[in-house]
N, CA, C and O atoms as CSV, one atom per row, in Angstrom:
chain,resi,resn,atom,element,x,y,z
A,1,UNK,N,N,144.585,-56.646,-66.240
A,1,UNK,CA,C,143.295,-56.358,-65.641
A,1,UNK,C,C,142.269,-56.068,-66.738
A,1,UNK,O,O,142.555,-55.357,-67.702
A,2,UNK,N,N,141.083,-56.625,-66.575
A,2,UNK,CA,C,139.988,-56.376,-67.498
A,2,UNK,C,C,139.428,-54.984,-67.224
A,2,UNK,O,O,138.907,-54.726,-66.138
A,3,UNK,N,N,139.531,-54.106,-68.183
A,3,UNK,CA,C,139.085,-52.723,-67.996
A,3,UNK,C,C,137.659,-52.490,-68.479
A,3,UNK,O,O,137.214,-51.345,-68.558
A,4,UNK,N,N,136.940,-53.556,-68.802
A,4,UNK,CA,C,135.596,-53.398,-69.334
A,4,UNK,C,C,134.643,-52.793,-68.292
A,4,UNK,O,O,134.705,-53.115,-67.105
A,5,UNK,N,N,133.779,-51.927,-68.766
A,5,UNK,CA,C,132.751,-51.302,-67.935
A,5,UNK,C,C,131.392,-51.788,-68.423
A,5,UNK,O,O,131.103,-51.757,-69.619
A,6,UNK,N,N,130.564,-52.235,-67.488
A,6,UNK,CA,C,129.173,-52.546,-67.812
A,6,UNK,C,C,128.322,-51.339,-67.465
A,6,UNK,O,O,128.357,-50.833,-66.344
A,7,UNK,N,N,127.563,-50.892,-68.441
A,7,UNK,CA,C,126.613,-49.798,-68.240
A,7,UNK,C,C,125.243,-50.463,-68.098
A,7,UNK,O,O,124.762,-51.119,-69.022
A,8,UNK,N,N,124.632,-50.290,-66.949
A,8,UNK,CA,C,123.359,-50.945,-66.676
A,8,UNK,C,C,122.251,-49.900,-66.659
A,8,UNK,O,O,122.289,-48.932,-65.899
A,9,UNK,N,N,121.259,-50.130,-67.527
A,9,UNK,CA,C,120.181,-49.162,-67.713
A,9,UNK,C,C,118.822,-49.842,-67.558
A,9,UNK,O,O,118.462,-50.690,-68.374
A,10,UNK,N,N,118.063,-49.479,-66.517
A,10,UNK,CA,C,116.677,-49.944,-66.459
A,10,UNK,C,C,115.821,-49.063,-67.367
A,10,UNK,O,O,116.104,-47.877,-67.535
A,11,UNK,N,N,114.784,-49.642,-67.944
A,11,UNK,CA,C,113.923,-48.827,-68.801
A,11,UNK,C,C,112.485,-49.304,-68.729
A,11,UNK,O,O,112.214,-50.483,-68.499
A,12,UNK,N,N,111.571,-48.367,-68.928
A,12,UNK,CA,C,110.142,-48.671,-69.014
A,12,UNK,C,C,109.481,-47.584,-69.852
A,12,UNK,O,O,109.457,-46.415,-69.467
A,13,UNK,N,N,108.949,-47.980,-70.990
A,13,UNK,CA,C,108.235,-47.064,-71.894
A,13,UNK,C,C,109.051,-45.813,-72.224
A,13,UNK,O,O,108.550,-44.692,-72.134
A,14,UNK,N,N,110.284,-46.013,-72.598
A,14,UNK,CA,C,111.172,-44.888,-72.953
A,14,UNK,C,C,111.618,-44.952,-74.413
A,14,UNK,O,O,112.691,-44.458,-74.757
A,15,UNK,N,N,110.810,-45.549,-75.258
A,15,UNK,CA,C,111.208,-45.685,-76.665
A,15,UNK,C,C,111.507,-44.335,-77.309
A,15,UNK,O,O,112.305,-44.258,-78.244
A,16,UNK,N,N,110.883,-43.290,-76.825
A,16,UNK,CA,C,111.092,-41.951,-77.387
A,16,UNK,C,C,112.387,-41.308,-76.885
A,16,UNK,O,O,112.802,-40.281,-77.422
A,17,UNK,N,N,113.033,-41.888,-75.869
A,17,UNK,CA,C,114.253,-41.309,-75.285
A,17,UNK,C,C,115.473,-42.218,-75.353
A,17,UNK,O,O,116.597,-41.726,-75.447
A,18,UNK,N,N,115.278,-43.518,-75.308
A,18,UNK,CA,C,116.398,-44.454,-75.167
A,18,UNK,C,C,117.398,-44.347,-76.326
A,18,UNK,O,O,118.582,-44.625,-76.140
A,19,UNK,N,N,116.947,-43.958,-77.492
A,19,UNK,CA,C,117.854,-43.817,-78.640
A,19,UNK,C,C,118.928,-42.772,-78.388
A,19,UNK,O,O,120.100,-43.002,-78.689
A,20,UNK,N,N,118.542,-41.628,-77.840
A,20,UNK,CA,C,119.529,-40.580,-77.542
A,20,UNK,C,C,120.497,-41.043,-76.463
A,20,UNK,O,O,121.688,-40.736,-76.511
A,21,UNK,N,N,119.982,-41.775,-75.502
A,21,UNK,CA,C,120.837,-42.319,-74.446
A,21,UNK,C,C,121.878,-43.254,-75.051
A,21,UNK,O,O,123.067,-43.135,-74.756
A,22,UNK,N,N,121.439,-44.176,-75.887
A,22,UNK,CA,C,122.357,-45.148,-76.492
A,22,UNK,C,C,123.322,-44.492,-77.477
A,22,UNK,O,O,124.474,-44.912,-77.581
A,23,UNK,N,N,122.872,-43.480,-78.192
A,23,UNK,CA,C,123.788,-42.763,-79.094
A,23,UNK,C,C,124.914,-42.104,-78.302
A,23,UNK,O,O,126.053,-42.063,-78.765
A,24,UNK,N,N,124.607,-41.593,-77.120
A,24,UNK,CA,C,125.654,-40.974,-76.302
A,24,UNK,C,C,126.644,-42.022,-75.789
A,24,UNK,O,O,127.818,-41.717,-75.576
A,25,UNK,N,N,126.180,-43.234,-75.593
A,25,UNK,CA,C,127.078,-44.324,-75.182
A,25,UNK,C,C,127.932,-44.772,-76.360
A,25,UNK,O,O,129.130,-45.008,-76.207
A,26,UNK,N,N,127.331,-44.888,-77.510
A,26,UNK,CA,C,128.084,-45.275,-78.709
A,26,UNK,C,C,129.167,-44.260,-79.053
A,26,UNK,O,O,130.162,-44.616,-79.684
A,27,UNK,N,N,128.993,-43.011,-78.655
A,27,UNK,CA,C,129.947,-41.936,-78.962
A,27,UNK,C,C,131.082,-41.832,-77.937
A,27,UNK,O,O,131.895,-40.912,-78.026
A,28,UNK,N,N,131.155,-42.735,-76.984
A,28,UNK,CA,C,132.174,-42.645,-75.944
A,28,UNK,C,C,133.586,-42.814,-76.501
A,28,UNK,O,O,133.817,-43.624,-77.399
A,29,UNK,N,N,134.523,-42.044,-75.962
A,29,UNK,CA,C,135.935,-42.180,-76.341
A,29,UNK,C,C,136.523,-43.451,-75.739
A,29,UNK,O,O,137.442,-44.032,-76.317
A,30,UNK,N,N,136.020,-43.891,-74.601
A,30,UNK,CA,C,136.390,-45.164,-73.978
A,30,UNK,C,C,135.502,-46.226,-74.610
A,30,UNK,O,O,134.280,-46.181,-74.467
A,31,UNK,N,N,136.103,-47.172,-75.302
A,31,UNK,CA,C,135.333,-48.110,-76.110
A,31,UNK,C,C,135.111,-49.484,-75.479
A,31,UNK,O,O,134.328,-50.278,-76.001
A,32,UNK,N,N,135.783,-49.777,-74.373
A,32,UNK,CA,C,135.685,-51.113,-73.788
A,32,UNK,C,C,134.524,-51.173,-72.791
A,32,UNK,O,O,134.731,-51.220,-71.579
A,33,UNK,N,N,133.328,-51.171,-73.314
A,33,UNK,CA,C,132.120,-51.203,-72.500
A,33,UNK,C,C,131.124,-52.198,-73.067
A,33,UNK,O,O,131.177,-52.569,-74.239
A,34,UNK,N,N,130.227,-52.611,-72.208
A,34,UNK,CA,C,129.036,-53.363,-72.610
A,34,UNK,C,C,127.860,-52.668,-71.960
A,34,UNK,O,O,127.951,-52.218,-70.817
A,35,UNK,N,N,126.774,-52.580,-72.673
A,35,UNK,CA,C,125.585,-51.911,-72.166
A,35,UNK,C,C,124.465,-52.941,-72.027
A,35,UNK,O,O,124.095,-53.611,-72.991
A,36,UNK,N,N,123.941,-53.050,-70.821
A,36,UNK,CA,C,122.833,-53.969,-70.550
A,36,UNK,C,C,121.601,-53.134,-70.244
A,36,UNK,O,O,121.530,-52.466,-69.213
A,37,UNK,N,N,120.633,-53.179,-71.147
A,37,UNK,CA,C,119.374,-52.473,-70.947
A,37,UNK,C,C,118.358,-53.506,-70.460
A,37,UNK,O,O,118.084,-54.497,-71.137
A,38,UNK,N,N,117.805,-53.253,-69.273
A,38,UNK,CA,C,116.837,-54.182,-68.680
A,38,UNK,C,C,115.454,-53.547,-68.751
A,38,UNK,O,O,115.193,-52.513,-68.136
A,39,UNK,N,N,114.578,-54.188,-69.513
A,39,UNK,CA,C,113.235,-53.663,-69.714
A,39,UNK,C,C,112.286,-54.163,-68.634
A,39,UNK,O,O,112.284,-55.344,-68.289
A,40,UNK,N,N,111.480,-53.250,-68.108
A,40,UNK,CA,C,110.515,-53.556,-67.058
A,40,UNK,C,C,109.134,-53.838,-67.662
A,40,UNK,O,O,108.102,-53.425,-67.135
A,41,UNK,N,N,109.160,-54.567,-68.803
A,41,UNK,CA,C,107.938,-54.954,-69.526
A,41,UNK,C,C,107.194,-53.757,-70.084
A,41,UNK,O,O,106.020,-53.542,-69.786
A,42,UNK,N,N,107.896,-52.983,-70.899
A,42,UNK,CA,C,107.329,-51.807,-71.563
A,42,UNK,C,C,106.151,-52.186,-72.443
A,42,UNK,O,O,106.066,-53.302,-72.956
A,43,UNK,N,N,105.244,-51.232,-72.606
A,43,UNK,CA,C,104.078,-51.433,-73.472
A,43,UNK,C,C,104.155,-50.564,-74.730
A,43,UNK,O,O,103.243,-50.596,-75.556
A,44,UNK,N,N,105.226,-49.792,-74.881
A,44,UNK,CA,C,105.415,-48.982,-76.088
A,44,UNK,C,C,106.293,-49.767,-77.060
A,44,UNK,O,O,106.370,-50.991,-76.956
A,45,UNK,N,N,106.946,-49.104,-77.985
A,45,UNK,CA,C,107.770,-49.823,-78.968
A,45,UNK,C,C,109.253,-49.891,-78.563
A,45,UNK,O,O,110.137,-49.871,-79.420
A,46,UNK,N,N,109.510,-49.969,-77.271
A,46,UNK,CA,C,110.887,-50.118,-76.782
A,46,UNK,C,C,111.554,-51.347,-77.393
A,46,UNK,O,O,112.734,-51.297,-77.741
A,47,UNK,N,N,110.818,-52.450,-77.529
A,47,UNK,CA,C,111.397,-53.669,-78.106
A,47,UNK,C,C,111.972,-53.419,-79.498
A,47,UNK,O,O,113.079,-53.865,-79.801
A,48,UNK,N,N,111.239,-52.722,-80.330
A,48,UNK,CA,C,111.671,-52.461,-81.704
A,48,UNK,C,C,112.895,-51.544,-81.730
A,48,UNK,O,O,113.847,-51.785,-82.473
A,49,UNK,N,N,112.859,-50.497,-80.915
A,49,UNK,CA,C,113.993,-49.574,-80.855
A,49,UNK,C,C,115.242,-50.322,-80.398
A,49,UNK,O,O,116.318,-50.165,-80.976
A,50,UNK,N,N,115.089,-51.132,-79.361
A,50,UNK,CA,C,116.241,-51.859,-78.824
A,50,UNK,C,C,116.753,-52.918,-79.796
A,50,UNK,O,O,117.958,-53.164,-79.857
A,51,UNK,N,N,115.873,-53.537,-80.544
A,51,UNK,CA,C,116.291,-54.519,-81.552
A,51,UNK,C,C,117.244,-53.862,-82.551
A,51,UNK,O,O,118.269,-54.438,-82.917
A,52,UNK,N,N,116.898,-52.662,-82.982
A,52,UNK,CA,C,117.756,-51.940,-83.930
A,52,UNK,C,C,119.129,-51.646,-83.326
A,52,UNK,O,O,120.147,-51.808,-84.000
A,53,UNK,N,N,119.165,-51.220,-82.081
A,53,UNK,CA,C,120.450,-50.901,-81.443
A,53,UNK,C,C,121.285,-52.150,-81.167
A,53,UNK,O,O,122.511,-52.107,-81.271
A,54,UNK,N,N,120.646,-53.245,-80.822
A,54,UNK,CA,C,121.386,-54.498,-80.603
A,54,UNK,C,C,122.002,-54.999,-81.908
A,54,UNK,O,O,123.092,-55.571,-81.905
A,55,UNK,N,N,121.307,-54.786,-83.012
A,55,UNK,CA,C,121.851,-55.155,-84.319
A,55,UNK,C,C,122.967,-54.205,-84.737
A,55,UNK,O,O,123.909,-54.614,-85.416
A,56,UNK,N,N,122.869,-52.963,-84.345
A,56,UNK,CA,C,123.850,-51.935,-84.702
A,56,UNK,C,C,125.190,-52.167,-83.998
A,56,UNK,O,O,126.247,-51.936,-84.584
A,57,UNK,N,N,125.144,-52.626,-82.733
A,57,UNK,CA,C,126.376,-52.809,-81.961
A,57,UNK,C,C,126.206,-53.978,-81.003
A,57,UNK,O,O,125.314,-53.967,-80.155
A,58,UNK,N,N,127.052,-54.977,-81.138
A,58,UNK,CA,C,126.927,-56.191,-80.318
A,58,UNK,C,C,127.258,-55.965,-78.845
A,58,UNK,O,O,127.034,-56.854,-78.024
A,59,UNK,N,N,127.784,-54.796,-78.498
A,59,UNK,CA,C,128.045,-54.500,-77.091
A,59,UNK,C,C,126.774,-54.122,-76.344
A,59,UNK,O,O,126.767,-54.049,-75.115
A,60,UNK,N,N,125.703,-53.881,-77.086
A,60,UNK,CA,C,124.421,-53.535,-76.466
A,60,UNK,C,C,123.586,-54.806,-76.346
A,60,UNK,O,O,123.374,-55.529,-77.320
A,61,UNK,N,N,123.123,-55.055,-75.136
A,61,UNK,CA,C,122.314,-56.239,-74.844
A,61,UNK,C,C,120.983,-55.784,-74.247
A,61,UNK,O,O,120.951,-54.896,-73.394
A,62,UNK,N,N,119.901,-56.388,-74.692
A,62,UNK,CA,C,118.558,-56.041,-74.225
A,62,UNK,C,C,117.934,-57.269,-73.590
A,62,UNK,O,O,117.793,-58.310,-74.231
A,63,UNK,N,N,117.559,-57.137,-72.316
A,63,UNK,CA,C,116.937,-58.260,-71.608
A,63,UNK,C,C,115.690,-57.766,-70.881
A,63,UNK,O,O,115.545,-56.576,-70.600
A,64,UNK,N,N,114.813,-58.688,-70.588
A,64,UNK,CA,C,113.574,-58.375,-69.874
A,64,UNK,C,C,113.713,-58.781,-68.410
A,64,UNK,O,O,114.340,-59.789,-68.083
A,65,UNK,N,N,113.116,-57.977,-67.543
A,65,UNK,CA,C,113.047,-58.356,-66.136
A,65,UNK,C,C,112.160,-59.597,-66.035
A,65,UNK,O,O,111.031,-59.598,-66.525
A,66,UNK,N,N,112.674,-60.654,-65.399
A,66,UNK,CA,C,111.841,-61.851,-65.234
A,66,UNK,C,C,110.603,-61.542,-64.389
A,66,UNK,O,O,110.659,-60.714,-63.480
A,67,UNK,N,N,109.504,-62.201,-64.686
A,67,UNK,CA,C,108.239,-61.922,-64.002
A,67,UNK,C,C,108.270,-62.282,-62.521
A,67,UNK,O,O,107.443,-61.796,-61.749
A,68,UNK,N,N,109.217,-63.130,-62.114
A,68,UNK,CA,C,109.292,-63.486,-60.693
A,68,UNK,C,C,109.998,-62.412,-59.857
A,68,UNK,O,O,110.015,-62.492,-58.629
A,69,UNK,N,N,110.578,-61.410,-60.520
A,69,UNK,CA,C,111.219,-60.310,-59.801
A,69,UNK,C,C,110.246,-59.142,-59.677
A,69,UNK,O,O,109.398,-58.925,-60.543
A,70,UNK,N,N,110.383,-58.406,-58.599
A,70,UNK,CA,C,109.522,-57.259,-58.337
A,70,UNK,C,C,109.665,-56.211,-59.439
A,70,UNK,O,O,110.769,-55.968,-59.925
A,71,UNK,N,N,108.562,-55.596,-59.832
A,71,UNK,CA,C,108.571,-54.536,-60.835
A,71,UNK,C,C,109.294,-53.304,-60.288
A,71,UNK,O,O,109.217,-53.010,-59.095
A,72,UNK,N,N,109.999,-52.586,-61.171
A,72,UNK,CA,C,110.637,-51.341,-60.782
A,72,UNK,C,C,112.081,-51.247,-61.239
A,72,UNK,O,O,112.726,-52.245,-61.561
A,73,UNK,N,N,112.568,-50.010,-61.254
A,73,UNK,CA,C,113.921,-49.732,-61.751
A,73,UNK,C,C,114.997,-50.438,-60.927
A,73,UNK,O,O,115.960,-50.959,-61.490
A,74,UNK,N,N,114.845,-50.461,-59.604
A,74,UNK,CA,C,115.887,-51.080,-58.780
A,74,UNK,C,C,115.987,-52.577,-59.018
A,74,UNK,O,O,117.085,-53.133,-59.040
A,75,UNK,N,N,114.864,-53.222,-59.195
A,75,UNK,CA,C,114.871,-54.649,-59.518
A,75,UNK,C,C,115.566,-54.887,-60.861
A,75,UNK,O,O,116.333,-55.838,-61.011
A,76,UNK,N,N,115.292,-54.018,-61.830
A,76,UNK,CA,C,115.936,-54.126,-63.146
A,76,UNK,C,C,117.438,-53.888,-63.031
A,76,UNK,O,O,118.223,-54.587,-63.671
A,77,UNK,N,N,117.843,-52.922,-62.232
A,77,UNK,CA,C,119.277,-52.672,-62.019
A,77,UNK,C,C,119.952,-53.904,-61.418
A,77,UNK,O,O,121.008,-54.335,-61.880
A,78,UNK,N,N,119.331,-54.460,-60.389
A,78,UNK,CA,C,119.908,-55.633,-59.736
A,78,UNK,C,C,120.015,-56.814,-60.694
A,78,UNK,O,O,121.005,-57.545,-60.672
A,79,UNK,N,N,119.009,-57.002,-61.526
A,79,UNK,CA,C,119.037,-58.090,-62.502
A,79,UNK,C,C,120.141,-57.847,-63.538
A,79,UNK,O,O,120.860,-58.772,-63.915
A,80,UNK,N,N,120.267,-56.610,-63.986
A,80,UNK,CA,C,121.350,-56.277,-64.914
A,80,UNK,C,C,122.716,-56.526,-64.296
A,80,UNK,O,O,123.628,-57.010,-64.966
A,81,UNK,N,N,122.853,-56.197,-63.024
A,81,UNK,CA,C,124.106,-56.438,-62.305
A,81,UNK,C,C,124.425,-57.934,-62.269
A,81,UNK,O,O,125.572,-58.334,-62.470
A,82,UNK,N,N,123.407,-58.757,-62.011
A,82,UNK,CA,C,123.598,-60.213,-62.004
A,82,UNK,C,C,124.076,-60.718,-63.361
A,82,UNK,O,O,124.852,-61.671,-63.428
A,83,UNK,N,N,123.628,-60.097,-64.426
A,83,UNK,CA,C,123.974,-60.526,-65.785
A,83,UNK,C,C,125.311,-59.968,-66.266
A,83,UNK,O,O,125.815,-60.375,-67.314
A,84,UNK,N,N,125.879,-59.050,-65.515
A,84,UNK,CA,C,127.144,-58.423,-65.898
A,84,UNK,C,C,128.320,-59.290,-65.466
A,84,UNK,O,O,128.268,-59.978,-64.447
A,85,UNK,N,N,129.380,-59.241,-66.266
A,85,UNK,CA,C,130.623,-59.931,-65.894
A,85,UNK,C,C,131.797,-58.953,-65.827
A,85,UNK,O,O,132.943,-59.366,-65.649
A,86,UNK,N,N,131.515,-57.683,-65.966
A,86,UNK,CA,C,132.563,-56.664,-65.963
A,86,UNK,C,C,132.979,-56.310,-64.536
A,86,UNK,O,O,132.162,-56.372,-63.617
A,87,UNK,N,N,134.241,-55.942,-64.349
A,87,UNK,CA,C,134.684,-55.545,-63.010
A,87,UNK,C,C,134.236,-54.133,-62.622
A,87,UNK,O,O,134.306,-53.766,-61.450
A,88,UNK,N,N,133.780,-53.345,-63.589
A,88,UNK,CA,C,133.350,-51.979,-63.325
A,88,UNK,C,C,131.909,-51.804,-63.781
A,88,UNK,O,O,131.512,-52.306,-64.833
A,89,UNK,N,N,131.132,-51.085,-62.976
A,89,UNK,CA,C,129.718,-50.858,-63.266
A,89,UNK,C,C,129.456,-49.352,-63.355
A,89,UNK,O,O,129.915,-48.579,-62.515
A,90,UNK,N,N,128.727,-48.961,-64.368
A,90,UNK,CA,C,128.230,-47.592,-64.505
A,90,UNK,C,C,126.706,-47.680,-64.478
A,90,UNK,O,O,126.088,-48.196,-65.410
A,91,UNK,N,N,126.107,-47.171,-63.399
A,91,UNK,CA,C,124.657,-47.116,-63.313
A,91,UNK,C,C,124.190,-45.921,-64.142
A,91,UNK,O,O,124.748,-44.828,-64.041
A,92,UNK,N,N,123.168,-46.138,-64.957
A,92,UNK,CA,C,122.694,-45.085,-65.846
A,92,UNK,C,C,121.186,-45.225,-66.000
A,92,UNK,O,O,120.625,-46.282,-65.711
A,93,UNK,N,N,120.537,-44.177,-66.447
A,93,UNK,CA,C,119.093,-44.213,-66.653
A,93,UNK,C,C,118.756,-43.995,-68.123
A,93,UNK,O,O,119.556,-43.452,-68.884
A,94,UNK,N,N,117.570,-44.425,-68.504
A,94,UNK,CA,C,117.184,-44.416,-69.915
A,94,UNK,C,C,116.819,-43.038,-70.450
A,94,UNK,O,O,116.475,-42.902,-71.624
A,95,UNK,N,N,116.888,-42.029,-69.610
A,95,UNK,CA,C,116.671,-40.659,-70.084
A,95,UNK,C,C,117.911,-39.793,-69.854
A,95,UNK,O,O,117.826,-38.565,-69.857
A,96,UNK,N,N,119.061,-40.439,-69.656
A,96,UNK,CA,C,120.328,-39.733,-69.437
A,96,UNK,C,C,121.161,-39.713,-70.712
A,96,UNK,O,O,120.986,-40.543,-71.604
A,97,UNK,N,N,122.064,-38.753,-70.776
A,97,UNK,CA,C,122.999,-38.641,-71.896
A,97,UNK,C,C,124.389,-38.422,-71.317
A,97,UNK,O,O,124.567,-37.619,-70.401
A,98,UNK,N,N,125.375,-39.140,-71.854
A,98,UNK,CA,C,126.770,-39.002,-71.404
A,98,UNK,C,C,127.523,-38.053,-72.322
A,98,UNK,O,O,127.343,-38.065,-73.540
A,99,UNK,N,N,128.376,-37.226,-71.709
A,99,UNK,CA,C,129.352,-36.509,-72.515
A,99,UNK,C,C,130.276,-37.551,-73.146
A,99,UNK,O,O,130.483,-38.612,-72.557
A,100,UNK,N,N,130.832,-37.280,-74.320
A,100,UNK,CA,C,131.636,-38.285,-75.025
A,100,UNK,C,C,132.833,-38.833,-74.245
A,100,UNK,O,O,133.243,-39.970,-74.481
A,101,UNK,N,N,133.394,-38.064,-73.336
A,101,UNK,CA,C,134.571,-38.538,-72.596
A,101,UNK,C,C,134.222,-38.990,-71.172
A,101,UNK,O,O,135.117,-39.175,-70.347
A,102,UNK,N,N,132.960,-39.163,-70.887
A,102,UNK,CA,C,132.518,-39.500,-69.532
A,102,UNK,C,C,133.162,-40.781,-69.004
A,102,UNK,O,O,133.784,-40.765,-67.942
A,103,UNK,N,N,133.023,-41.878,-69.728
A,103,UNK,CA,C,133.586,-43.150,-69.252
A,103,UNK,C,C,135.101,-43.091,-69.142
A,103,UNK,O,O,135.678,-43.630,-68.198
A,104,UNK,N,N,135.742,-42.445,-70.094
A,104,UNK,CA,C,137.205,-42.319,-70.073
A,104,UNK,C,C,137.666,-41.578,-68.815
A,104,UNK,O,O,138.592,-42.021,-68.136
A,105,UNK,N,N,137.026,-40.465,-68.511
A,105,UNK,CA,C,137.403,-39.687,-67.324
A,105,UNK,C,C,137.143,-40.457,-66.035
A,105,UNK,O,O,137.989,-40.485,-65.142
A,106,UNK,N,N,135.978,-41.080,-65.940
A,106,UNK,CA,C,135.646,-41.834,-64.732
A,106,UNK,C,C,136.598,-43.009,-64.537
A,106,UNK,O,O,137.069,-43.262,-63.428
A,107,UNK,N,N,136.875,-43.723,-65.625
A,107,UNK,CA,C,137.774,-44.879,-65.537
A,107,UNK,C,C,139.186,-44.448,-65.131
A,107,UNK,O,O,139.799,-45.075,-64.267
A,108,UNK,N,N,139.702,-43.391,-65.744
A,108,UNK,CA,C,141.067,-42.961,-65.431
A,108,UNK,C,C,141.177,-42.486,-63.980
A,108,UNK,O,O,142.175,-42.776,-63.320
A,109,UNK,N,N,140.189,-41.775,-63.475
A,109,UNK,CA,C,140.210,-41.355,-62.068
A,109,UNK,C,C,140.182,-42.561,-61.137
A,109,UNK,O,O,140.894,-42.602,-60.134
A,110,UNK,N,N,139.368,-43.522,-61.475
A,110,UNK,CA,C,139.226,-44.729,-60.663
A,110,UNK,C,C,140.530,-45.519,-60.603
A,110,UNK,O,O,140.989,-45.888,-59.522
A,111,UNK,N,N,141.113,-45.772,-61.744
A,111,UNK,CA,C,142.310,-46.611,-61.830
A,111,UNK,C,C,143.568,-45.855,-61.406
A,111,UNK,O,O,144.369,-46.378,-60.631
A,112,UNK,N,N,143.747,-44.647,-61.899
A,112,UNK,CA,C,144.959,-43.878,-61.587
A,112,UNK,C,C,145.098,-43.571,-60.101
A,112,UNK,O,O,146.210,-43.427,-59.594
A,113,UNK,N,N,143.973,-43.470,-59.408
A,113,UNK,CA,C,143.995,-43.133,-57.986
A,113,UNK,C,C,143.668,-44.321,-57.083
A,113,UNK,O,O,143.500,-44.168,-55.874
A,114,UNK,N,N,143.580,-45.511,-57.689
A,114,UNK,CA,C,143.298,-46.746,-56.957
A,114,UNK,C,C,142.085,-46.577,-56.033
A,114,UNK,O,O,142.153,-46.856,-54.836
A,115,UNK,N,N,140.977,-46.113,-56.619
A,115,UNK,CA,C,139.759,-45.850,-55.860
A,115,UNK,C,C,138.788,-47.026,-55.969
A,115,UNK,O,O,138.873,-47.832,-56.895
A,116,UNK,N,N,137.883,-47.109,-55.024
A,116,UNK,CA,C,136.842,-48.131,-55.061
A,116,UNK,C,C,135.642,-47.693,-55.886
A,116,UNK,O,O,134.941,-48.523,-56.466
A,117,UNK,N,N,135.409,-46.388,-55.937
A,117,UNK,CA,C,134.302,-45.866,-56.727
A,117,UNK,C,C,134.544,-44.389,-57.013
A,117,UNK,O,O,135.344,-43.730,-56.348
A,118,UNK,N,N,133.841,-43.891,-58.009
A,118,UNK,CA,C,133.863,-42.466,-58.325
A,118,UNK,C,C,132.424,-42.021,-58.565
A,118,UNK,O,O,131.568,-42.813,-58.959
A,119,UNK,N,N,132.182,-40.745,-58.321
A,119,UNK,CA,C,130.887,-40.148,-58.619
A,119,UNK,C,C,131.126,-38.915,-59.476
A,119,UNK,O,O,132.239,-38.390,-59.536
A,120,UNK,N,N,130.093,-38.469,-60.124
A,120,UNK,CA,C,130.257,-37.280,-60.964
A,120,UNK,C,C,129.014,-36.413,-60.850
A,120,UNK,O,O,127.951,-36.857,-60.416
A,121,UNK,N,N,129.180,-35.185,-61.247
A,121,UNK,CA,C,128.073,-34.249,-61.313
A,121,UNK,C,C,127.202,-34.573,-62.512
A,121,UNK,O,O,127.606,-35.310,-63.411
A,122,UNK,N,N,126.028,-34.025,-62.511
A,122,UNK,CA,C,125.165,-34.130,-63.677
A,122,UNK,C,C,124.610,-32.750,-63.987
A,122,UNK,O,O,124.646,-31.845,-63.153
A,123,UNK,N,N,124.105,-32.611,-65.184
A,123,UNK,CA,C,123.464,-31.371,-65.594
A,123,UNK,C,C,122.087,-31.713,-66.120
A,123,UNK,O,O,121.899,-32.721,-66.801
A,124,UNK,N,N,121.143,-30.877,-65.804
A,124,UNK,CA,C,119.793,-31.046,-66.323
A,124,UNK,C,C,119.621,-30.142,-67.532
A,124,UNK,O,O,120.147,-29.030,-67.580
A,125,UNK,N,N,118.874,-30.644,-68.506
A,125,UNK,CA,C,118.656,-29.852,-69.709
A,125,UNK,C,C,117.239,-30.058,-70.210
A,125,UNK,O,O,116.579,-31.049,-69.895
A,126,UNK,N,N,116.800,-29.109,-70.987
A,126,UNK,CA,C,115.481,-29.188,-71.632
A,126,UNK,C,C,115.663,-30.018,-72.897
A,126,UNK,O,O,116.403,-29.622,-73.798
A,127,UNK,N,N,114.993,-31.166,-72.971
A,127,UNK,CA,C,115.179,-32.056,-74.116
A,127,UNK,C,C,114.668,-31.467,-75.419
A,127,UNK,O,O,115.093,-31.885,-76.496
A,128,UNK,N,N,113.767,-30.508,-75.336
A,128,UNK,CA,C,113.238,-29.888,-76.548
A,128,UNK,C,C,114.208,-28.855,-77.138
A,128,UNK,O,O,114.397,-28.778,-78.352
A,129,UNK,N,N,114.813,-28.069,-76.253
A,129,UNK,CA,C,115.699,-26.989,-76.727
A,129,UNK,C,C,117.168,-27.349,-76.612
A,129,UNK,O,O,118.007,-26.750,-77.285
A,130,UNK,N,N,117.494,-28.328,-75.759
A,130,UNK,CA,C,118.897,-28.677,-75.524
A,130,UNK,C,C,119.599,-27.738,-74.565
A,130,UNK,O,O,120.790,-27.900,-74.298
A,131,UNK,N,N,118.882,-26.767,-74.047
A,131,UNK,CA,C,119.504,-25.788,-73.145
A,131,UNK,C,C,119.657,-26.366,-71.747
A,131,UNK,O,O,118.781,-27.059,-71.231
A,132,UNK,N,N,120.829,-26.048,-71.142
A,132,UNK,CA,C,121.103,-26.463,-69.766
A,132,UNK,C,C,120.208,-25.654,-68.832
A,132,UNK,O,O,120.100,-24.434,-68.958
A,133,UNK,N,N,119.576,-26.346,-67.901
A,133,UNK,CA,C,118.675,-25.696,-66.944
A,133,UNK,C,C,119.470,-25.334,-65.705
A,133,UNK,O,O,118.918,-24.774,-64.759
């Protein structure tokens, strides 16, 4: 069985945040993933930031939402899903950060218990101080 997980991330003008998101993905203990970042036609320097990350790791892919699709995060998610070939999908946002063992824990619960899907809790934090809210 192909254990690859596709992480699908819509983004719009998040050049100041997407790096931390991608660093948390790169730090995962579960390594069999591909990350598809779908840009909703950002006007900041998201393109430049993403170019660096795509060069850093070939598992990261950056694509633009086609102009014939409706603007918005859900349209970007759906387009990313169409471009994915992995049997497992992790929906994520461009201002989120994963704990290093997140994918490993989710995958093991899913497979070990023969589940169709898993959900997890999240924690909110202050990005300036790093403190959990």
